[in-house]
C-alpha positions as CSV (number, residue, x, y, z in Angstrom):
1,M,13.3,33.3,2.7
2,N,15.6,31.8,5.3
3,A,17.9,28.9,4.7
4,A,15.7,26.3,6.6
5,S,12.6,27.3,4.6
6,K,14.5,27.1,1.4
7,E,15.9,23.7,2.2
8,Q,12.3,22.5,3.2
9,L,11.0,23.8,-0.2
10,C,13.8,22.1,-2.1
11,N,13.2,18.8,-0.4
12,E,9.5,19.1,-1.1
13,L,10.3,19.9,-4.7
14,L,12.5,16.8,-5.0
15,I,9.9,14.6,-3.4
16,L,7.2,15.8,-5.9
17,N,9.7,15.1,-8.6
18,Q,10.2,11.6,-7.2
19,R,6.4,11.1,-7.2
20,V,6.2,12.0,-10.9
21,H,9.2,9.8,-11.7
22,T,7.4,6.9,-9.9
23,A,4.4,7.4,-12.1
24,F,6.5,7.5,-15.2
25,G,8.3,4.4,-13.9
26,D,4.9,2.7,-13.9
27,M,4.5,3.6,-17.6
28,F,8.1,2.5,-18.4
29,P,7.7,-0.2,-21.1
30,H,9.5,-3.1,-19.4
31,A,9.0,-6.7,-20.6
32,G,6.0,-7.5,-18.4
33,L,4.2,-4.3,-19.4
34,L,4.9,-4.9,-23.1
35,Q,3.1,-8.2,-22.9
36,I,-0.1,-6.6,-21.8
37,G,-0.1,-3.7,-24.2
38,G,2.7,-1.4,-23.2
39,S,2.6,2.1,-21.8
40,R,-0.8,2.7,-23.5
41,R,-2.4,1.0,-20.4
42,F,-1.5,4.1,-18.3
43,I,-2.9,6.8,-20.6
44,Q,-6.2,7.4,-18.8
45,K,-7.7,10.8,-18.1
46,S,-7.5,10.4,-14.3
47,Y,-3.9,9.2,-14.4
48,V,-2.8,12.1,-16.7
49,A,-4.8,14.6,-14.7
50,H,-3.1,13.4,-11.5
51,L,0.3,13.8,-13.1
52,K,-0.5,17.3,-14.3
53,K,-1.6,18.2,-10.8
54,I,1.7,17.1,-9.3
55,I,3.6,18.9,-12.0
56,T,1.6,22.1,-11.3
57,D,2.6,21.7,-7.6
58,I,6.2,21.5,-8.7
59,L,5.9,24.6,-10.8
60,V,4.4,26.5,-7.8
61,I,7.4,25.5,-5.6
62,L,9.8,26.4,-8.4
63,Q,8.3,29.9,-8.5
64,R,8.7,30.3,-4.7
65,C,12.3,29.1,-4.7
66,D,15.1,31.5,-5.6
67,L,16.9,29.1,-8.0
68,S,17.3,31.4,-11.0
69,E,18.9,29.2,-13.8
70,P,17.7,25.8,-12.5
71,M,14.2,27.1,-11.8
72,A,13.9,28.6,-15.3
73,K,15.1,25.5,-17.1
74,T,13.1,23.0,-15.1
75,S,10.0,25.2,-15.1
76,K,10.1,25.3,-18.9
77,L,10.7,21.6,-19.2
78,W,7.9,20.7,-16.8
79,N,5.5,22.9,-18.9
80,E,6.6,21.0,-22.0
81,I,6.0,17.7,-20.2
82,I,2.4,19.0,-19.4
83,A,2.0,19.7,-23.1
84,L,3.2,16.2,-24.0
85,L,0.9,14.6,-21.5
86,T,-2.0,16.6,-23.0
87,R,-1.1,15.2,-26.4
88,L,-1.1,11.7,-25.0
89,E,-4.4,12.3,-23.4
90,L,-6.0,13.7,-26.5
91,H,-4.4,11.6,-29.3
92,S,-3.2,8.3,-27.8
93,E,-5.9,6.4,-29.7
94,S,-4.4,7.3,-33.0
95,M,-0.7,6.8,-31.9
96,S,1.2,3.6,-32.3
97,D,2.2,1.5,-29.3
98,D,5.9,2.1,-30.2
99,D,5.3,5.9,-30.2
100,I,3.6,5.8,-26.8
101,N,6.3,3.5,-25.4
102,S,9.0,5.9,-26.7
103,I,7.3,8.9,-25.1
104,A,7.1,7.0,-21.8
105,I,10.8,6.3,-21.9
106,T,11.5,10.0,-22.6
107,L,9.2,11.1,-19.7
108,Y,10.9,8.7,-17.3
109,F,14.3,9.9,-18.5
110,A,13.3,13.6,-18.3
111,S,12.0,13.3,-14.7
112,G,15.0,11.4,-13.5
113,A,17.4,13.8,-15.3
114,M,15.7,16.8,-13.8
115,W,15.9,15.3,-10.3
116,N,19.6,14.7,-10.7
117,Y,20.0,18.2,-12.2
118,L,18.3,19.9,-9.3
119,V,20.2,17.9,-6.7
120,E,23.4,19.0,-8.5
121,K,22.4,22.6,-8.7
122,L,20.9,22.9,-5.3
123,G,23.9,21.3,-3.6
124,I,21.8,19.4,-1.1
125,T,21.7,15.8,-0.1
126,P,18.2,14.7,-0.9
127,V,16.0,12.9,1.6
128,P,14.2,10.4,-0.6
129,D,10.7,9.4,0.3
130,R,10.5,5.6,0.6
131,R,7.0,5.5,-0.7
132,Y,8.2,6.4,-4.2
133,L,10.6,5.0,-6.7
134,H,14.3,5.5,-6.1
135,I,15.7,7.8,-8.8
136,E,18.8,6.4,-10.4
137,P,22.1,8.3,-10.6
138,F,22.5,9.9,-14.0
139,P,24.9,7.4,-15.5
140,I,22.5,4.5,-14.7
141,L,19.5,6.5,-15.9
142,L,21.3,6.9,-19.3
143,K,22.0,3.2,-19.5
144,M,18.4,2.3,-18.6
145,T,16.9,4.5,-21.2
146,N,19.4,3.5,-23.9
147,R,20.9,7.0,-24.1
148,I,24.4,6.0,-22.9
149,N,26.1,6.5,-26.3
150,N,24.3,9.8,-27.2
151,P,27.1,12.2,-28.1
152,K,24.8,15.2,-27.4
153,I,24.6,14.2,-23.7
154,S,27.8,15.1,-21.9
155,D,26.4,16.3,-18.6
156,L,23.2,17.2,-16.9
157,S,23.0,20.7,-18.2
158,C,23.4,19.5,-21.8
159,T,20.8,16.9,-21.1
160,I,18.3,19.5,-19.9
161,E,18.9,21.6,-23.0
162,L,18.5,18.5,-25.3
163,L,15.2,17.7,-23.5
164,L,14.0,21.3,-24.0
165,T,14.1,20.6,-27.7
166,E,13.1,16.9,-27.8
167,I,10.0,17.1,-25.6
168,P,8.3,20.0,-27.5
169,S,8.9,18.2,-30.8
170,L,7.2,15.1,-29.3
171,A,4.3,17.2,-28.1
172,R,3.7,18.8,-31.5
173,H,4.3,15.6,-33.6
174,K,1.1,14.3,-35.1
């Protein structure tokens, strides 16, 4: 794969990541959304199916790119996110609003952290798509999701490792 093709794939990957982050941003339990029932409002089969399709597209691109470590970690994390979305799809009726809102925050954080991680590892200047939500720099993302004082989060690599344990436990939790 030549450099231009790789850069095009990387930009496509980041835009798809931006699309998922936008969807998770819609689910983010801000004050207005909490007043109408919280993140639960977005747990619908068509919405979750659409998210899974975009994530599958991300996984296909990750397989085509020669990214070694970032590809392996982010592929695994995207697969865990699909498992968590499946749990939400199948069991959201029996879950509390607080649990669903917490998961929504985690998904928003994970997609933003992965985007920042890939930008760092790829060493490219992303070309954001204005149709989708702007992804915050990592320090702002930490603050928005109330993870700023988490001692386990020292950098993006540590964050990805932490999410690789946190998200599977959320997906398995009954």
